[in-house]
N, C-alpha and C positions, 0 to 999 in steps of 0.2 A: 458686659462681664457677668451678668446674671440673666435669668429668664425674663425678668420684668424690667430690664433697663431700657427697653425700646423707646417709650415716650420721652424719658429724660434725655436719652442720647439724641433723639431727633430735635428736641428743644435746643440742646447745645450745638448741634451741627448747624441748625438754622441760624442761631445767633451768631456763630462764628462766620457763617457765609455772609451775613449782613454787615457785621462789624469789622472783621479782620480781612477777609479775602479781597474786598474792593480797595483796601487802603494799604495792604501789606507792602506792595512795591514802593509806594510813596514813603512809608516808614523806613524801609530799607535805605532809600536814598537820603532821607533826612537824619537817619541814625537813631530814631526813637519813635515810640508810639505817641501820637498826639493826644492832647487833653480830651478831645471829644471821644477818642477811642477808649480811653480809660473810663470816662463817664458812662459811655454806652455799655461797656462790659459790666460796670456796677449796676446800671439800671436793669440789666437782664439777670441780675443775681449771681453772676459768675465769679465775683471777687470775694464772696462771703460764704463759700461752701465749707463744709465741716472739715476739720483737721483730724478728728478722732471719732470713735464710735461708729455705729452701723452706717451713719450717713456719709462716712468717708468714701463709701463706694461711689457716691455721686461725684466726689472729687476725682476718683480714679477714672471715671468715664469722661469727665471734663478734660483731664490731662491727656488722656488717650486721643480724644478728638482734637485737642489743641495741637498735639504733636502731628496729627494728620493734616494740618493746614500746610505743612511743608516749610514753615518759616521758623528756624531754630532761634533766631534773635527775638522774635515776638514771643515765643513760648518761654524763653529764658527770662525776659522782662516780666511777664505775667507770673511765672513760677516764683521768681524772687519776691515780687511784691505780695502776692496773695497767700503764699505759703511760707517761704523761707524766712522773710523778714518778720511777717506778722506772727509767725509761730513763737518768736521770742516774747512778744507781748502777751500772747495767749498763755504761754507756759510760765512766764516769770514776772509779768507785769502785775501791778496792784490794781485795785478797782478804779482808782482815779486815772491811772495811765490808760487802762483799757477803755474807759469811757471817753477820754479825750481823743485817742488816736484811732481806735478800731472802727467806729461807725463811719467816719469819713473815708477811711482807707477802703472799707468794703464797698462804699458807694463810688469809688474811683475819684473822689474829690481831693484826697491827699495820697501822694505816691510814696511808697516805702523803698528803701535801699539798704543793703548790708555793706558796711564799711569795715571790713575785717583784714584783708590782705595788704601787705606792704612789700616794697621791693626786696627787703631782706627778711621778710616774715610771711611766708606763704604756707606750705604744708607744715613747715617747722616754725612754730611761733615763738621760739625762745629768744629771738632777736626783736620782739615787739618793741617798737619805739614810740608809738603815740602815747603821750603822757597826759593824765588828767590830774592837775594839782588841786587839792581840796581848798575851798575858800571858806572864810569864817561863817558865811551865811548858809552853808550846807551844800552849795553848788560846787562846780568845778571849772577850772580854766584848762582847756584842751589844746594841746599843740602836737602836731604830727601830720603825716601824709599817708593816705590810703590809695591803692591803685586797683584797677580792674573792678570798679564799682558799677555794677549793673543798675540801670536807671539813674546814673549819677547826675546828669544835668537836670532831669525832670523831678528828682526826689524832693519831697517836702520835709522829710525827716530821714535820718540815718540811724540804724541800729549799729553802734560803733564799739569795737573792741579797743579798750584802752588799758594802760597800766596806771593803777590808782595808788600803788605804794610809792612812798617817797624815795626808797632805796633805788640804786642803779639796777638795771636788768641783770638777772642771774640765770643760771640754768633752771631755776624754779620760777621763771617769770610769770607763768600762768597762774601760780598761786597769788600773784600780785595783781592779776588782771580782772577787769570787770566789764560789764556792758552798760553803755549809756545811750539814751535817746537824745539825739542832737537835732534840733530843728534847723532846717536848711536856711532860714532867713536870719540867723544870728550873725552878728558882725565877725569878720575874721575867716569866713569860709570862702574859698575860691575853688572853682571846678574847671577842669580842662578835658576836652574830648580825648579819648585814647583809642583810636580806631584799631579794630582787630581784623584778622584775616577773614573771619566769618562772623556770624552772630551780629550782623550789621545794624539791626534795629534794636539791639540790646542796650544801647545808650551807655557804653562803657566809658568811664571817666577816671581821672585821678581827682581826688578831693583832698585839699590841704586845709588843715585847721591851724590858724595862727593866733594862739591865745584866745580861743573862742570861749565866751562866758556862758557856760551852761547853768541854767537856774536850778535851784533845789527841786527834788522830786523827779529827777530824770534817770536815776540809777535803777536798773532792772535787777531786782533781787538784792542780795547783800554784796558788799565789796569783796573782791577776791574769789568770787564764785564762777568766774567765766569758764574755767575748764569743765566743771560739771555741767554747766548750761550748754556749752558747745557740744559736748558728747551726746547729750540728750537730743538737741535740735538737729545735729548732723544726721542722725538716723532718718528723720523725716526728710531732710534735704536730699539725701541719696535716694530715698524712695521716690520722691517727686521727680528727680532727674531720670530715674529709671523708667517711670511711667511715661514721661514725655518722650524719652528715646524710643520706647516701644511704639508709640503712635507715629513717630518719625520713620521708623523702619517700615511700618505698614504702608505709609505713603510712598516711600521709596520703592517698595516691591510692587505696588500698584503701577507706578510708572514703568518699571522694568518689564512686568508681564505684558502690559499694553504694547510696549515698543516691540518686544520680540515676536508678538503675534501679528503685528501690523507691518513691520519693516520687512521688506523682501530682499532676499539675496538670490538673484537669478529668478527662477520661477517659483521659489518656495519662501515661506516666511522664515525669519531667522530662527524662530522656535522649532523649526523642523530639524535643526542640527542637534545631534545627540549631545554634544558637549555643552551647548547652551541649555538644553532642557535639564541636564544633570546639575549644572551650576545653579539654575533657578530653583530646582527642587531641593538642593542642599540648603539654600538660603531659606526656603519655606520651612524645612525641617527645623533649622536652628531658630527661626522666628517663632514657630509654634511652641517650642520648648521654653524660650525666654518669655513669651507672652503668658504661658501658664504659670511660670514662676512669678511673674509680676502680679498676676491675680492672687497667688498664694500670699505674697508680701502685702498686698493691699488688704486682704482679709485679716492678716495678722495685725495690721494697724487698726482695723475696725475693732478687733478684740482687745486692743491694748497690749499686744504681745510682740510687736515688731522689735527685733533685736538688731544689734550692730552688724552681725555676720550676715543675716538675711538681706538687710538693706545694702550692704557693701557688695554682696554677690550679684544682686540685681543691677546695681549701678555699673559694675565692671562688665558684665556680660552683655547688657543691653547697649551700652554706649560703644563697645568694641564691635558688636555685630552691626551697629549703625554705620561704622566706618567701612566694614567689609561690604555691606550692601551698597553703599554709595560708590565704592570703587568699582564693583561689578556693574552697577547701573551706568556709570560713566564709560567703562570700557565697551559695553554693548552699544551705547549711543555714538561712540567714536567722536569725530571732530565736532559734530553738531552738539554733543553734550559738553564739549570743552569751551564753548562760547561763553563769554562772561555773562550774557543775558539769559543763559539757559537755566531752567530750574534744576537740572541735573548738576551743573557746576556749583550752584548754590548749596545743594545737598552735600556735595563733596567737600567744599571748604568749611561748611558748618559742622560736619560730623566729628572732626577731630576735637572741636571745642568741648563736646560732651565728655570726652575721655579725660579732660584736664580739670574742669570745674568740679568742685566737691571732693577732690582727691584723685590723684592719678592712679592708674591701675596697679603699678608696681607697689606703691605704698598700701593700697587697699588689699592687695594679695598678701602682704606681710601680716596685716591685721586679721584677714580671714584665716590664715594659717594658725596664728596665735590663739584665735578663738575657737578653732576646730576641736 
């Protein structure tokens, strides 16, 4: 993304070729990245890259290359752990919390997950049901159930959205909500796999908290501050999702270009057909525009200027272009691309997941309009 990114990009590409690509199919089959994979990523320094400042451009390069592996489940798991979950600790954790959790997480020795969504509280969190009852010792007793928790079965701790007020939920429930760090080894936590259509190595689970005794010192920031915290962290989350999607589009277009040049229809390659050439060219045009906007958004994050509108635009346009590219790639490959073991079919079933996580396009478009 810059003139001098070559050596670091090569380092990332080499590390992912060693750590991810030989094992990605196995992780897809088992539904999660194994412990050695996490540790290897940490050993190569890929789980502790900067979230802010000029060094964030290294994160942007890493996320782009991670997207180019072609495994959206892997990239979702790593993105949630290394950026989305840990950002809450970096932004809102105190010195003791950061010292306890961040070093091991950056080394891949402790895996992080976000426990935010519930069956009746997804994009609209007014029905948030997970409740944290204050205890006399300053801790909490947590009861509730979360769903679609990436890294759910492997997680060593959860950044968890809870209702800390004693009153029943109201339309102002987020003014009663807080974020808690909940260690996964506490009694009363049960986890169950929640298989998805795609993102098969993302380790999606339901996580139930049945009177879980959370000790003192696990509240992130002050009680009742979750709305402010979420709004700040979601900008980074959508930027991360957009950068990963851009890498995924790049991988998809490489597959598509290679296929239309090599596959022959009669005596000519498929790419000799004017309709095919124009379809691929149109995707190339859209990809270049989105890629440049991603670079702009990454630079804004480096400068501390990333805003909700920019992050949302990138997330919407990149993830939707990923769907369009995957559809076109599948149509060109025909039946061979529709096989379950085809990388093209994996791209197709994975692409739609990116348009859902972090806010669906319709809701983000409303926000973009209001912020315009």
